[in-house]
C-alpha positions in Angstrom: -22.8 -12.3 -12.7 -23.4 -15.6 -11.3 -19.9 -16.9 -11.3 -18.8 -13.5 -9.9 -21.4 -13.8 -7.0 -20.1 -17.5 -6.2 -16.7 -15.8 -6.3 -17.3 -13.3 -3.9 -19.1 -15.6 -1.4 -16.2 -18.0 -1.6 -13.5 -15.4 -1.1 -15.5 -14.4 1.9 -15.3 -17.6 3.5 -12.0 -18.0 2.9 -11.1 -14.6 4.6 -13.4 -15.4 7.5 -11.0 -18.7 8.1 -8.1 -17.0 7.4 -8.7 -14.5 10.1 -10.2 -16.6 12.5 -8.4 -16.4 16.5 -7.7 -20.5 16.5 -5.9 -20.4 12.8 -2.7 -21.6 13.9 -1.2 -21.4 10.6 -1.4 -17.3 10.5 -0.5 -17.3 13.9 2.3 -18.9 13.2 3.3 -16.7 10.1 2.7 -13.9 12.2 5.1 -14.9 15.1 7.8 -16.1 12.6 7.7 -12.9 10.6 7.9 -10.7 13.8 10.8 -12.9 15.6 12.7 -13.2 12.0 12.8 -9.4 12.1 11.0 -8.7 8.8 8.1 -6.1 10.3 7.2 -5.3 14.1 4.3 -7.2 15.5 2.2 -4.1 15.9 2.5 -3.1 12.0 1.6 -6.5 11.2 -1.4 -6.7 13.5 -2.5 -3.3 12.3 -2.0 -4.5 8.6 -4.4 -7.4 9.2 -7.0 -5.7 11.2 -7.2 -3.1 8.1 -8.0 -6.0 5.9 -10.3 -7.6 8.1 -12.4 -4.2 8.3 -12.2 -3.5 4.3 -13.7 -7.0 3.4 -16.9 -7.3 3.8 -19.9 -8.2 1.5 -21.1 -5.1 1.0 -17.5 -3.7 0.1 -17.1 -6.5 -2.5 -20.7 -6.2 -4.1 -19.8 -2.5 -4.4 -16.0 -3.2 -5.9 -18.0 -5.8 -8.4 -20.2 -3.0 -9.6 -17.5 -0.7 -10.9 -16.9 -3.7 -13.4 -18.6 -3.3 -16.9 -21.3 -6.2 -16.7 -20.4 -6.7 -20.6 -17.3 -7.9 -19.4 -18.0 -9.5 -16.3 -16.4 -12.9 -17.1 -13.4 -11.8 -19.3 -10.8 -12.7 -17.0 -12.1 -16.3 -16.6 -9.2 -18.3 -18.1 -6.8 -15.9 -18.0 -3.1 -16.3 -16.2 -2.2 -13.8 -14.2 1.3 -13.4 -12.5 1.7 -11.1 -9.7 5.2 -10.0 -8.7 4.5 -8.9 -5.2 6.4 -6.3 -3.1 7.7 -6.9 0.3 8.0 -3.3 1.9 5.0 -3.5 4.1 3.4 -6.6 5.7 0.6 -8.2 3.2 1.3 -5.4 0.9 0.6 -7.5 -2.1 -2.8 -8.7 -0.7 -4.8 -6.7 -2.7 -3.3 -7.8 -6.3 -3.7 -11.6 -5.0 -7.5 -10.9 -3.9 -8.4 -8.8 -7.1 -7.0 -11.5 -9.4 -9.0 -14.5 -7.8 -11.9 -12.3 -7.4 -11.7 -11.7 -11.1 -11.8 -15.4 -11.8 -8.4 -15.4 -13.3 -5.8 -17.8 -12.8 -3.6 -16.4 -9.8 0.3 -17.2 -9.9 2.4 -15.2 -7.5 5.9 -14.3 -6.6 6.0 -13.9 -2.8 8.5 -11.4 -1.7 11.5 -12.5 0.4 11.0 -9.7 2.6 7.5 -10.7 3.4 7.7 -14.8 2.8 5.1 -16.2 5.5 1.9 -14.1 5.6 0.3 -14.3 2.2 0.8 -17.8 1.5 -1.5 -18.8 4.6 -4.5 -16.8 3.1 -3.7 -18.4 -0.5 -3.9 -21.8 1.4 -7.4 -21.1 2.6 -8.4 -20.0 -1.1 -7.2 -23.3 -2.3 -9.7 -25.2 0.3 -12.4 -23.7 -1.5 -14.4 -25.8 -4.4 -14.0 -23.0 -6.9 -10.1 -23.2 -6.9 -7.5 -25.9 -7.8 -3.9 -26.2 -6.9 -3.3 -25.1 -10.8 -5.5 -21.9 -10.4 -3.7 -20.8 -7.1 -0.2 -21.2 -7.2 3.3 -19.4 -5.8 6.5 -19.5 -5.4 9.5 -17.5 -3.7 11.7 -17.7 -7.0 10.7 -16.5 -10.3 12.7 -19.0 -12.0 10.4 -21.4 -10.5 7.6 -20.5 -13.4 10.1 -20.6 -16.1 8.0 -21.1 -19.6 4.9 -20.3 -17.8 3.4 -17.4 -20.0 1.2 -14.9 -18.8 -1.7 -13.0 -20.2 -1.4 -10.3 -17.8 1.3 -9.3 -15.1 1.3 -6.9 -12.1 4.2 -5.7 -10.7 4.6 -2.9 -7.9 8.1 -1.1 -7.1 10.6 1.7 -8.0 11.0 3.0 -11.2 14.7 2.0 -11.2 13.7 -1.6 -10.9 11.0 -1.9 -14.0 13.9 -2.5 -16.4 15.4 -5.4 -14.3 12.2 -7.0 -13.8 11.2 -6.9 -17.8 14.5 -8.6 -18.2 13.8 -11.2 -15.6 10.1 -11.7 -17.5 12.0 -12.3 -20.8 14.8 -14.4 -19.5 12.5 -17.2 -18.0 9.7 -16.8 -20.7 7.0 -15.4 -18.7 5.2 -13.3 -20.9 3.2 -13.7 -24.3 3.6 -11.7 -27.4 0.4 -9.4 -26.1 0.5 -9.8 -22.3 -0.7 -6.7 -20.7 1.5 -5.0 -17.9 0.4 -3.1 -14.9 3.2 -1.7 -13.2 3.0 0.5 -10.4 5.5 3.2 -9.2 4.2 5.9 -7.0 5.8 5.7 -3.6 4.4 8.4 -1.3 1.5 10.1 -0.4 0.5 14.1 0.3 -1.7 15.6 2.9 -3.4 18.8 3.1 -3.9 19.8 6.7 -6.1 22.8 7.4 -6.6 22.2 11.1 -4.7 21.4 14.3 -7.4 19.6 16.6 -5.8 16.5 18.5 -8.0 14.3 16.2 -6.5 15.7 13.0 -3.1 15.8 14.3 -3.2 12.0 15.5 -4.4 11.0 12.2 -1.7 12.8 10.4 1.0 11.3 12.9 -0.4 7.9 12.0 0.0 8.5 8.3 3.2 9.8 8.6 5.0 7.4 11.1 3.1 4.2 10.3 5.2 1.4 8.7 8.4 3.5 9.3 6.7 5.9 6.6 7.6 3.6 3.9 4.6 2.5 1.4 2.9 4.6 -1.2 0.1 5.5 1.1 2.6 7.1 3.9 2.7 11.0 3.8 6.0 12.4 2.9 5.0 15.9 2.1 2.6 18.0 4.3 1.0 21.2 3.0 -0.6 23.2 5.4 -1.4 27.2 6.4 0.3 26.3 9.8 3.8 26.8 10.1 5.7 23.5 11.6 6.7 25.5 14.5 3.0 26.1 15.3 2.0 22.3 15.5 5.5 20.9 17.0 4.4 20.2 20.5 1.0 18.6 19.7 2.9 16.5 16.8 5.7 15.7 19.4 3.1 14.2 22.0 1.1 12.4 19.2 4.2 10.9 18.1 5.5 9.8 21.3 2.0 8.0 22.2 2.1 6.6 18.8 5.6 5.0 19.5 5.0 3.8 23.1 2.0 1.6 21.2 4.0 0.9 17.8 7.6 0.7 18.4 9.5 1.9 15.2 10.7 -1.3 13.4 13.7 0.5 11.8 16.1 3.2 12.4 17.4 6.1 10.2 21.0 5.9 8.6 23.6 8.0 10.2 23.2 10.5 7.0 19.8 11.6 8.2 21.3 12.9 11.4 23.9 14.8 8.8 20.4 16.3 7.3 19.3 17.6 10.7 22.9 19.2 11.1 22.4 20.7 8.1 19.1 22.2 8.6 20.2 23.8 12.1 23.2 25.3 10.0 21.1 27.1 7.6 18.3 28.1 9.8 15.5 25.8 8.8 12.9 25.0 10.8 12.6 21.4 11.7 11.4 18.5 14.2 13.8 16.0 15.1 12.4 12.9 16.7 15.7 10.8 16.9 13.6 8.1 14.5 12.1 10.5 12.1 12.6 14.2 10.6 10.0 16.5 9.9 11.3 19.6 8.2 10.3 22.9 6.5 11.1 23.4 2.9 14.1 21.7 1.2 12.5 18.9 -0.8 14.8 16.2 -2.0 12.6 12.9 -1.3 16.1 11.3 -1.4 16.1 9.5 1.9 13.6 7.3 4.3 12.3 8.4 7.6 11.7 12.2 6.6 8.6 14.2 5.9 8.5 17.4 4.3 6.5 20.6 5.7 5.3 23.2 3.2 3.3 26.4 4.3 0.7 27.2 1.9 -3.3 26.8 1.1 -5.1 24.5 -1.3 -3.6 26.2 -4.5 0.2 25.1 -3.0 -1.3 21.5 -2.4 -2.3 21.5 -6.2 0.9 22.9 -7.5 2.8 20.5 -5.3 0.6 17.5 -6.5 1.4 18.6 -10.0 5.2 19.1 -9.7 5.2 15.3 -8.2 2.3 13.8 -9.9 4.1 10.6 -11.3 5.2 10.0 -7.8 2.3 10.6 -5.6 -0.3 8.0 -4.7 -3.0 10.0 -2.8 -3.9 13.3 -1.7 -5.2 13.6 1.9 -7.7 16.1 3.5 -8.8 16.5 7.0 -12.6 17.2 5.8 -14.4 15.8 3.0 -15.6 19.4 1.8 -11.9 20.7 1.2 -11.1 20.8 -2.3 -7.7 20.8 -4.0 -8.2 22.7 -7.4 -7.7 20.2 -10.3 -7.3 16.9 -7.9 -11.3 17.1 -6.6 -11.6 13.1 -7.7 -8.1 12.3 -6.5 -8.7 13.5 -2.8 -9.3 10.8 0.3 -9.7 11.7 3.9 -6.7 11.7 5.9 -8.2 9.3 8.6 -8.3 6.7 6.3 -4.6 7.0 4.9 -3.5 3.6 6.5 -6.7 2.0 6.1 -8.0 2.0 2.7 -11.1 0.0 1.4 -10.3 -3.1 -0.5 -11.2 -1.4 -3.5 -8.8 1.4 -3.2 -6.7 2.4 -6.7 -3.0 2.3 -6.4 -1.6 4.5 -9.1 -5.0 5.5 -9.7 -6.2 2.4 -11.4 -9.0 -0.2 -10.3 -7.1 -3.4 -10.3 -10.3 -5.5 -10.6 -11.6 -3.3 -13.4 -8.3 -3.7 -15.3 -8.1 -7.2 -15.0 -11.8 -7.6 -16.5 -11.5 -4.9 -19.1 
């Protein structure tokens, strides 16, 4: 555990240095990211605040405790390639952090959709004595690493993009014969909401509207014993308050207004908020900026989770005593939807444990 403890301490120091108010490099990256239109300033600051809250000595030691002690150093000397997504600010942070924590050499392909933020953290890591330039390296072009073979490759994206990514990996000779792949394709979450108090509706609003509803932890399906009409007024007020503090960075395509018109024509209950649509039933999951509302109980939520099992990241409940039959170990509190712990499990896999298997 000695080497692991050193990495914990070094990463805590690197994170603290990275998040200092006088870190001009991070400040400049935030400014450029917002100014050049990649993400809103509010979403960037929210993502950074969530990371800051999640990384503590206790949290890292608890995460390390998930690892089998007999394989504690198994990732040392391994080369790990992280192909980072760019749909949310710093969405690839956990993959980079867990790779470094495992003791493996980190190679990152930084998304052109989020080009500035993560490198500022990686530069702080390179200042630590435990890592050299060869241990921590990254690029925005995958072909820059041509011929550099890796023991493990982590990729997050849509199912449709997987074949193209694998072709590129083969083309640039980035994998060995027995390279292990961790491919994540979950792209939304489900919430079971059995209460309508203001705090719960505020949590639900944040889980749906944060990051314009994008990201695998964002709620795209709500199951509730309430009909949408019963919660419309309260949700509308919460949405207005949310957008006052967090203006939506992107706007829906014209096709969403066509969906609104169709819902009206067929008599489907809906809540159209100009920037976002919530509608009862009619699940298609083929557009952004839309959340589906289903009236039902815990069993309904379980059935929905089973139907979309390959696509759902998390199932949220408003109270820890609520049980979704068959999914007891997969539920999280709604209030933590957009502020997960550093050890959260994308696609149900503990990344650190996977790296050190």
